[in-house]
C-alpha positions as CSV (number, residue, x, y, z in Angstrom):
1,X,87.5,141.6,-5.8
2,X,86.7,145.3,-5.3
3,X,88.1,145.1,-1.7
4,X,91.3,143.7,-3.0
5,X,91.7,146.5,-5.6
6,X,90.8,149.1,-3.0
7,X,93.3,147.7,-0.5
8,X,96.1,147.6,-3.1
9,X,95.4,151.1,-4.1
10,X,95.4,152.2,-0.5
11,X,98.8,150.5,0.2
12,X,100.3,152.0,-3.0
13,X,99.2,155.5,-1.9
14,X,100.5,154.9,1.6
15,X,103.9,153.7,0.4
16,X,104.3,156.4,-2.1
17,X,103.6,159.1,0.6
18,X,106.1,157.4,2.9
19,X,108.7,157.4,0.2
20,X,108.1,161.1,-0.6
21,X,108.4,162.1,3.0
22,X,111.7,160.2,3.4
23,X,113.1,161.7,0.2
24,X,112.3,165.2,1.5
25,X,114.0,164.6,4.7
26,X,117.2,163.4,2.9
27,X,117.5,166.7,0.9
28,X,120.4,169.0,1.5
29,X,119.5,172.2,3.3
30,X,122.5,174.6,3.2
31,X,121.1,176.8,6.0
32,X,121.2,174.0,8.4
33,X,124.6,172.6,7.4
34,X,127.5,173.6,9.6
35,X,131.1,172.7,8.5
36,X,133.5,171.5,11.1
37,X,130.8,170.1,13.3
38,X,131.6,166.4,12.7
39,X,133.2,164.3,15.3
40,X,136.1,162.1,14.2
41,X,134.2,159.0,14.8
42,X,131.5,160.1,12.4
43,X,133.9,160.3,9.4
44,X,133.4,156.6,8.4
45,X,129.7,156.9,8.0
46,X,129.9,160.3,6.2
47,X,132.6,159.0,3.8
48,X,130.6,155.8,3.1
49,X,127.7,158.1,2.0
50,X,130.0,160.4,0.1
51,X,131.7,157.6,-1.8
52,X,128.6,155.4,-2.3
53,X,128.2,156.2,-6.1
54,X,131.8,155.9,-7.3
55,X,133.4,153.0,-9.0
56,X,136.7,153.9,-7.2
57,X,135.4,153.2,-3.7
58,X,138.6,152.3,-2.0
59,X,140.7,155.4,-2.9
60,X,137.6,157.6,-2.4
61,X,137.2,156.2,1.1
62,X,140.9,156.7,1.8
63,X,141.1,160.3,0.8
64,X,137.7,161.2,2.2
65,X,138.6,159.9,5.6
66,X,141.9,161.7,5.5
67,X,140.2,165.0,4.6
68,X,137.4,164.4,7.1
69,X,140.0,163.8,9.9
70,X,141.7,167.1,9.1
71,X,138.6,169.3,8.3
72,X,135.9,167.5,10.4
73,X,133.6,168.1,7.4
74,X,132.3,166.1,4.5
75,X,130.2,167.8,1.9
76,X,126.6,166.7,1.5
77,X,125.7,164.4,-1.4
78,X,127.9,162.1,-3.4
79,X,129.4,164.7,-5.7
80,X,130.0,168.4,-5.7
81,X,128.8,170.8,-2.9
82,X,132.4,171.3,-1.8
83,X,131.8,175.0,-1.3
84,X,130.1,174.3,2.0
85,X,133.4,172.8,3.5
86,X,136.2,175.4,2.7
87,X,138.9,173.3,4.3
88,X,137.8,170.3,2.3
89,X,137.5,172.3,-0.9
90,X,140.8,174.1,-0.6
91,X,143.1,171.2,0.3
92,X,145.1,170.5,-2.9
93,X,147.6,167.9,-4.2
94,X,151.1,168.9,-5.1
95,X,150.0,169.2,-8.7
96,X,147.2,171.6,-7.7
97,X,144.3,169.2,-8.1
98,X,141.7,168.6,-5.4
99,X,142.8,166.2,-2.7
100,X,139.4,165.5,-1.2
101,X,136.7,163.6,-3.2
């Protein structure tokens, strides 16, 4: 019984350390982010990431891909951070609202 508890504790610690390592790698580091470096074939994956938390997935993907094709940049995260992509941030609709999600 003691071996079972010890092994469960070991695996819990192992999985938590792996999870923490993976979450640290996924963090946004502005000093390493270079706008305009995407290739056009990378836009689909980046927009899928950008639009992953919205309930308006289809329009988000449409406009994100349009913006990515023009700017070759998609801001990190699922919301905000547009300041790292000036083209993406400054493209506006006719009414003056943001065009890119």
